[in-house]
NUDO-993735 format. One line per 3 residues: number of its first residue (from 1); for each residue y, z, x of N, C-alpha, C. Coordinates in nm, 2 decimals. Example, Ala and Ser with C-alpha at 12.3 -4.5 7.8 and 13.67 -1.06 7.14 Angstrom:
# residues 2
1> -0.57 0.78 1.32 -0.45 0.78 1.23 -0.33 0.78 1.32 ~ -0.22 0.71 1.28 -0.11 0.71 1.37 0.00 0.79 1.29 .
END
This chain:
# residues 154
1> 3.89 -0.74 1.28 3.77 -0.73 1.37 3.73 -0.87 1.41 ~ 3.70 -0.89 1.54 3.68 -1.02 1.59 3.53 -1.06 1.56 ~ 3.51 -1.19 1.58 3.38 -1.24 1.56 3.28 -1.17 1.65 .
4> 3.31 -1.14 1.77 3.23 -1.08 1.87 3.19 -0.94 1.82 ~ 3.28 -0.87 1.76 3.25 -0.74 1.71 3.15 -0.74 1.59 ~ 3.17 -0.84 1.50 3.07 -0.86 1.39 2.94 -0.90 1.45 .
7> 2.94 -0.98 1.55 2.81 -1.02 1.61 2.74 -0.90 1.67 ~ 2.82 -0.81 1.74 2.76 -0.69 1.80 2.70 -0.60 1.69 ~ 2.78 -0.58 1.58 2.73 -0.50 1.47 2.60 -0.56 1.41 .
10> 2.60 -0.69 1.39 2.48 -0.75 1.34 2.36 -0.74 1.43 ~ 2.39 -0.74 1.56 2.28 -0.72 1.66 2.22 -0.58 1.65 ~ 2.31 -0.48 1.64 2.27 -0.35 1.63 2.19 -0.32 1.50 .
13> 2.23 -0.39 1.39 2.16 -0.38 1.27 2.02 -0.44 1.28 ~ 2.01 -0.55 1.34 1.89 -0.62 1.36 1.79 -0.53 1.45 ~ 1.85 -0.48 1.55 1.77 -0.39 1.64 1.72 -0.27 1.56 .
16> 1.80 -0.21 1.48 1.76 -0.10 1.40 1.65 -0.13 1.30 ~ 1.66 -0.25 1.25 1.56 -0.30 1.15 1.42 -0.32 1.23 ~ 1.43 -0.37 1.35 1.31 -0.39 1.43 1.24 -0.26 1.46 .
19> 1.32 -0.16 1.49 1.26 -0.03 1.52 1.21 0.03 1.39 ~ 1.28 0.02 1.28 1.23 0.07 1.15 1.10 0.01 1.11 ~ 1.09 -0.12 1.13 0.97 -0.19 1.09 0.85 -0.14 1.18 .
22> 0.87 -0.12 1.31 0.77 -0.07 1.39 0.72 0.07 1.35 ~ 0.82 0.15 1.32 0.79 0.29 1.28 0.71 0.29 1.14 ~ 0.76 0.20 1.05 0.69 0.19 0.92 0.54 0.14 0.94 .
25> 0.52 0.05 1.03 0.39 0.00 1.05 0.30 0.11 1.11 ~ 0.35 0.19 1.20 0.28 0.29 1.26 0.24 0.40 1.16 ~ 0.34 0.43 1.07 0.31 0.53 0.97 0.20 0.48 0.87 .
28> 0.21 0.35 0.84 0.11 0.30 0.75 -0.03 0.30 0.82 ~ -0.03 0.27 0.94 -0.16 0.27 1.02 -0.22 0.41 1.03 ~ -0.13 0.51 1.05 -0.17 0.65 1.05 -0.23 0.69 0.92 .
31> -0.16 0.65 0.81 -0.21 0.68 0.68 -0.35 0.62 0.65 ~ -0.37 0.50 0.70 -0.50 0.43 0.68 -0.61 0.50 0.77 ~ -0.56 0.55 0.89 -0.66 0.62 0.97 -0.70 0.75 0.91 .
34> -0.61 0.82 0.84 -0.65 0.94 0.77 -0.75 0.91 0.66 ~ -0.73 0.80 0.59 -0.83 0.76 0.49 -0.96 0.73 0.55 ~ -0.96 0.66 0.66 -1.09 0.62 0.73 -1.16 0.75 0.77 .
37> -1.09 0.85 0.82 -1.16 0.97 0.86 -1.21 1.05 0.74 ~ -1.14 1.05 0.63 -1.20 1.11 0.51 -1.32 1.03 0.46 ~ -1.32 0.90 0.47 -1.44 0.82 0.44 -1.55 0.85 0.54 .
40> -1.52 0.88 0.66 -1.63 0.91 0.76 -1.70 1.04 0.71 ~ -1.63 1.14 0.67 -1.69 1.26 0.63 -1.77 1.24 0.50 ~ -1.72 1.16 0.41 -1.79 1.13 0.29 -1.92 1.05 0.32 .
43> -1.91 0.95 0.40 -2.03 0.87 0.44 -2.14 0.95 0.50 ~ -2.10 1.04 0.59 -2.19 1.13 0.66 -2.26 1.22 0.56 ~ -2.18 1.28 0.47 -2.24 1.37 0.36 -2.34 1.29 0.27 .
46> -2.30 1.17 0.24 -2.39 1.08 0.16 -2.52 1.06 0.23 ~ -2.52 1.03 0.36 -2.64 1.00 0.43 -2.73 1.13 0.44 ~ -2.67 1.24 0.46 -2.74 1.37 0.47 -2.80 1.40 0.33 .
49> -2.73 1.37 0.22 -2.78 1.39 0.09 -2.90 1.30 0.06 ~ -2.89 1.17 0.10 -3.00 1.08 0.09 -3.13 1.13 0.16 ~ -3.10 1.18 0.28 -3.21 1.23 0.36 -3.28 1.35 0.30 .
52> -3.20 1.44 0.24 -3.26 1.56 0.17 -3.33 1.52 0.04 ~ -3.28 1.41 -0.03 -3.35 1.36 -0.14 -3.48 1.30 -0.11 ~ -3.49 1.23 0.00 -3.61 1.16 0.05 -3.71 1.27 0.09 .
55> -3.66 1.37 0.17 -3.75 1.48 0.21 -3.81 1.55 0.09 ~ -3.73 1.57 -0.02 -3.78 1.63 -0.14 -3.89 1.55 -0.20 ~ -3.87 1.42 -0.21 -3.97 1.33 -0.26 -4.10 1.33 -0.18 .
58> -4.08 1.34 -0.05 -4.20 1.35 0.04 -4.27 1.48 0.02 ~ -4.20 1.59 0.01 -4.27 1.72 -0.02 -4.34 1.72 -0.15 ~ -4.28 1.66 -0.25 -4.35 1.65 -0.38 -4.48 1.57 -0.37 .
61> -4.47 1.46 -0.30 -4.59 1.37 -0.28 -4.70 1.44 -0.21 ~ -4.66 1.52 -0.10 -4.76 1.59 -0.02 -4.82 1.70 -0.11 ~ -4.74 1.77 -0.19 -4.79 1.87 -0.27 -4.88 1.82 -0.38 .
64> -4.85 1.71 -0.44 -4.93 1.64 -0.54 -5.06 1.60 -0.48 ~ -5.07 1.57 -0.36 -5.19 1.53 -0.29 -5.27 1.65 -0.24 ~ -5.21 1.77 -0.25 -5.28 1.89 -0.20 -5.27 1.90 -0.05 .
67> -5.17 1.84 0.01 -5.15 1.85 0.15 -5.06 1.96 0.19 ~ -5.09 2.04 0.29 -5.00 2.15 0.33 -4.89 2.09 0.42 ~ -4.77 2.13 0.40 -4.66 2.06 0.47 -4.61 2.14 0.59 .
70> -4.67 2.26 0.61 -4.61 2.35 0.72 -4.67 2.32 0.85 ~ -4.76 2.22 0.87 -4.82 2.19 1.00 -4.86 2.05 1.00 ~ -4.88 2.00 1.12 -4.94 1.86 1.14 -4.85 1.75 1.10 .
73> -4.91 1.64 1.06 -4.84 1.52 1.03 -4.74 1.53 0.92 ~ -4.77 1.60 0.81 -4.66 1.62 0.71 -4.54 1.68 0.76 ~ -4.55 1.78 0.85 -4.44 1.85 0.91 -4.36 1.75 1.00 .
76> -4.44 1.67 1.07 -4.37 1.57 1.16 -4.30 1.47 1.07 ~ -4.35 1.43 0.96 -4.29 1.33 0.87 -4.16 1.39 0.82 ~ -4.16 1.51 0.78 -4.04 1.58 0.72 -3.93 1.59 0.83 .
79> -3.98 1.63 0.95 -3.89 1.65 1.07 -3.82 1.51 1.10 ~ -3.90 1.41 1.10 -3.85 1.27 1.13 -3.75 1.23 1.02 ~ -3.78 1.26 0.90 -3.69 1.23 0.79 -3.56 1.30 0.81 .
82> -3.56 1.42 0.85 -3.44 1.50 0.87 -3.36 1.44 0.99 ~ -3.43 1.41 1.10 -3.37 1.35 1.21 -3.30 1.21 1.18 ~ -3.38 1.13 1.10 -3.32 1.00 1.06 -3.20 1.02 0.98 .
85> -3.20 1.11 0.89 -3.08 1.14 0.80 -2.96 1.18 0.89 ~ -2.99 1.26 0.99 -2.88 1.31 1.08 -2.82 1.19 1.16 ~ -2.91 1.11 1.21 -2.87 0.99 1.29 -2.79 0.89 1.20 .
88> -2.84 0.87 1.08 -2.76 0.78 0.99 -2.63 0.84 0.96 ~ -2.62 0.97 0.94 -2.49 1.03 0.91 -2.39 1.02 1.03 ~ -2.45 1.04 1.15 -2.36 1.02 1.27 -2.31 0.88 1.28 .
91> -2.40 0.78 1.26 -2.37 0.64 1.27 -2.26 0.60 1.17 ~ -2.28 0.65 1.05 -2.18 0.62 0.94 -2.04 0.68 0.98 ~ -2.04 0.81 1.02 -1.92 0.87 1.06 -1.85 0.80 1.18 .
94> -1.94 0.76 1.28 -1.88 0.70 1.40 -1.81 0.57 1.36 ~ -1.87 0.49 1.27 -1.81 0.36 1.23 -1.67 0.38 1.17 ~ -1.66 0.48 1.09 -1.53 0.51 1.03 -1.43 0.56 1.13 .
97> -1.48 0.65 1.22 -1.40 0.70 1.33 -1.35 0.59 1.42 ~ -1.43 0.50 1.45 -1.39 0.38 1.53 -1.28 0.31 1.46 ~ -1.30 0.29 1.33 -1.20 0.22 1.25 -1.06 0.29 1.25 .
100> -1.07 0.43 1.24 -0.95 0.51 1.24 -0.88 0.50 1.38 ~ -0.95 0.50 1.48 -0.89 0.49 1.62 -0.83 0.35 1.64 ~ -0.90 0.25 1.59 -0.84 0.12 1.60 -0.71 0.11 1.52 .
103> -0.71 0.16 1.40 -0.58 0.16 1.32 -0.47 0.24 1.39 ~ -0.50 0.35 1.45 -0.40 0.43 1.52 -0.35 0.35 1.64 ~ -0.44 0.28 1.71 -0.40 0.20 1.83 -0.30 0.09 1.78 .
106> -0.34 0.02 1.67 -0.26 -0.09 1.62 -0.12 -0.03 1.58 ~ -0.12 0.08 1.52 0.01 0.14 1.48 0.10 0.17 1.60 ~ 0.04 0.23 1.71 0.12 0.25 1.83 0.17 0.12 1.89 .
109> 0.09 0.02 1.88 0.14 -0.11 1.94 0.25 -0.16 1.85 ~ 0.24 -0.15 1.72 0.35 -0.20 1.63 0.48 -0.13 1.66 ~ 0.47 0.00 1.67 0.59 0.08 1.70 0.65 0.04 1.84 .
112> 0.57 0.02 1.94 0.62 -0.02 2.07 0.68 -0.16 2.06 ~ 0.62 -0.25 1.99 0.67 -0.38 1.97 0.81 -0.38 1.90 ~ 0.82 -0.29 1.80 0.95 -0.27 1.74 1.06 -0.23 1.83 .
115> 1.03 -0.13 1.91 1.12 -0.07 2.01 1.16 -0.18 2.12 ~ 1.05 -0.24 2.17 1.08 -0.35 2.27 1.15 -0.47 2.21 ~ 1.12 -0.50 2.09 1.20 -0.61 2.02 1.34 -0.58 2.01 .
118> 1.37 -0.45 1.97 1.51 -0.41 1.96 1.58 -0.41 2.09 ~ 1.51 -0.37 2.19 1.57 -0.37 2.33 1.60 -0.51 2.37 ~ 1.51 -0.60 2.34 1.53 -0.74 2.37 1.64 -0.80 2.30 .
121> 1.65 -0.77 2.17 1.77 -0.82 2.09 1.90 -0.77 2.14 ~ 1.91 -0.64 2.18 2.03 -0.59 2.24 2.06 -0.65 2.37 ~ 1.96 -0.66 2.46 1.98 -0.72 2.59 2.02 -0.87 2.58 .
124> 1.96 -0.93 2.48 1.99 -1.08 2.46 2.14 -1.10 2.42 ~ 2.20 -1.00 2.37 2.34 -1.01 2.33 2.43 -0.93 2.42 ~ 2.39 -0.90 2.54 2.46 -0.81 2.63 2.60 -0.87 2.65 .
127> 2.61 -1.00 2.66 2.74 -1.07 2.69 2.84 -1.04 2.57 ~ 2.79 -1.04 2.45 2.87 -1.01 2.33 2.92 -0.87 2.34 ~ 2.83 -0.78 2.37 2.87 -0.64 2.38 2.98 -0.62 2.49 .
130> 2.96 -0.69 2.60 3.06 -0.69 2.71 3.19 -0.74 2.66 ~ 3.19 -0.85 2.59 3.32 -0.91 2.54 3.39 -0.81 2.44 ~ 3.31 -0.75 2.36 3.37 -0.65 2.26 3.42 -0.53 2.34 .
133> 3.35 -0.48 2.43 3.39 -0.36 2.51 3.52 -0.40 2.59 ~ 3.53 -0.52 2.64 3.64 -0.55 2.73 3.77 -0.57 2.64 ~ 3.75 -0.59 2.51 3.87 -0.61 2.43 3.94 -0.48 2.40 .
136> 3.87 -0.37 2.43 3.94 -0.24 2.41 4.00 -0.20 2.54 ~ 4.12 -0.15 2.53 4.19 -0.10 2.65 4.21 0.05 2.63 ~ 4.17 0.13 2.73 4.19 0.27 2.72 4.33 0.31 2.79 .
139> 4.39 0.41 2.73 4.52 0.45 2.79 4.50 0.50 2.93 ~ 4.60 0.48 3.01 4.59 0.52 3.15 4.63 0.66 3.17 ~ 4.73 0.71 3.09 4.77 0.85 3.10 4.81 0.91 2.97 .
142> 4.84 1.03 2.97 4.86 1.11 2.84 4.98 1.05 2.76 ~ 5.08 1.01 2.83 5.20 0.96 2.76 5.17 0.84 2.67 ~ 5.07 0.76 2.71 5.03 0.64 2.63 4.96 0.68 2.50 .
145> 4.90 0.80 2.50 4.83 0.84 2.38 4.92 0.91 2.28 ~ 5.02 0.98 2.32 5.11 1.06 2.24 5.20 0.97 2.15 ~ 5.22 1.01 2.03 5.32 0.94 1.95 5.46 0.96 2.01 .
148> 5.55 0.87 1.98 5.68 0.87 2.04 5.75 1.00 2.02 ~ 5.75 1.06 1.91 5.82 1.19 1.88 5.77 1.31 1.96 ~ 5.65 1.29 2.01 5.59 1.40 2.09 5.61 1.38 2.24 .
151> 5.65 1.27 2.28 5.67 1.24 2.42 5.79 1.32 2.47 ~ 5.78 1.37 2.59 5.89 1.44 2.65 6.00 1.34 2.69 ~ 6.12 1.38 2.66 6.23 1.29 2.70 6.29 1.34 2.83 .
154> 6.33 1.25 2.91 6.39 1.29 3.04 6.54 1.28 3.04 .
END
C-alpha cells in the first residue's frame, strides 16, 4: 500500500473521529438538557410548596388573631401569596428551561462542527484521494477480468 493510500485512510479515520466527537458532544448536551428540565419541574414544585407553607402560616396567624379569612384583606393576602408562589414557580422553571434550550443549541452546534470539520479534513486531502484513485486502473473489457483458463481461445 502506498504512502498516499495510508494518508487517505488516516484522513478518513480523522474525519470519522471528528464526526464521532461532535455526536458525543451533542448526546452529552442532550443528557444535560434532560437533567435541567427535571430540575425545572423540581424547582417549580419547591416554589409552590413554599407558597402553600406560607399561606398555611398566614391562615394560622389570621385564625389566632380571630380574623375571618374568607373576605376582605386576609383573602387578598392569601390570594397574593398564591399568585406570588405561582410566579416564583414559573420563573424557576423558566430559568432551567432556558438552560436546557441553551445546552441543546450548543449540542447541535458541536455536532455540526464535527461534520463540517470532517468535510474540511476530507476536502483538504482531496489531492491525496485523487492520487490514490488514479493509481487504480479499471479493466476495459471482460477479457481483462477473467483468469486465463476461462478466456475463450480463438
